[in-house]
C-alpha positions as CSV (number, residue, x, y, z in Angstrom):
1,M,53.8,120.4,176.9
2,A,54.6,118.1,179.4
3,E,52.3,115.2,180.1
4,F,52.4,112.7,182.7
5,L,51.9,108.7,182.7
6,L,51.6,106.2,185.3
7,V,52.2,102.5,184.3
8,Q,51.1,100.1,186.8
9,Y,52.3,96.6,187.4
10,P,52.8,94.4,190.3
11,A,56.7,94.6,190.6
12,D,59.1,97.3,189.6
13,R,60.2,97.2,186.1
14,P,61.4,99.4,183.5
15,V,58.8,101.4,181.4
16,W,59.8,101.8,177.6
17,V,57.5,104.4,175.6
18,D,58.1,104.6,171.9
19,D,61.3,101.9,172.3
20,Q,63.3,103.9,174.8
21,K,63.6,103.5,178.4
22,C,61.9,106.4,180.1
23,G,61.0,105.2,183.6
24,F,59.8,102.6,185.9
25,T,56.4,101.2,186.9
26,N,54.3,102.8,189.6
27,V,56.0,106.1,189.2
28,T,54.7,108.8,187.5
29,I,56.7,109.7,184.4
30,Q,56.9,112.5,182.2
31,V,55.9,112.1,178.3
32,G,55.6,114.4,175.4
33,E,52.0,115.1,174.4
34,G,50.4,112.7,172.0
35,H,50.2,109.0,171.1
36,H,52.8,106.6,172.4
37,T,53.5,102.5,172.6
38,V,54.2,101.6,175.8
39,D,55.4,98.0,177.2
40,L,57.8,96.7,180.0
41,G,60.6,95.8,177.8
42,P,61.9,92.6,176.1
43,N,61.0,90.0,178.7
44,A,57.5,89.9,177.4
45,D,56.1,87.9,180.4
46,Y,53.4,90.4,181.0
47,T,50.0,91.1,178.9
48,P,48.9,92.9,177.0
49,P,52.4,92.9,174.9
50,S,52.2,96.6,174.4
51,Q,49.5,99.6,174.8
52,F,48.8,102.4,172.1
53,V,47.9,105.3,174.4
54,E,47.0,109.1,173.8
55,V,48.4,111.2,176.6
56,R,46.9,114.7,176.4
57,G,45.8,116.8,179.1
58,C,47.3,114.6,181.8
59,P,48.9,116.8,184.5
60,E,51.4,115.3,187.0
61,E,48.5,115.4,189.7
62,A,46.2,113.2,187.2
63,P,48.2,111.2,184.9
64,K,47.1,109.0,182.2
65,T,47.0,105.5,184.1
66,I,47.2,102.4,182.3
67,S,48.0,98.6,183.6
68,F,49.8,95.7,182.9
69,S,49.3,92.1,184.1
70,P,51.9,89.1,184.7
71,K,51.3,86.3,182.2
72,R,49.9,83.2,184.0
73,S,51.6,80.1,183.9
74,N,49.4,78.3,181.2
75,E,49.7,81.8,178.8
76,S,52.5,81.1,176.2
77,L,55.1,83.6,176.2
């Protein structure tokens, strides 16, 4: 069953779901139902480094929404 995920970030970035690039931030993307690990790719200048989410019962008009934030300059990469 198709499920939908919205990953929020202040800038456009690729979104990786289960180690595969599958879309971009701030755009609803389609994923399979279940548990997924989500991150913004290898340049880990954001926090948290990844998120483990369950996507179930999330139609396109009401996607599962998660957020990442840029690391502050005093946080280590």
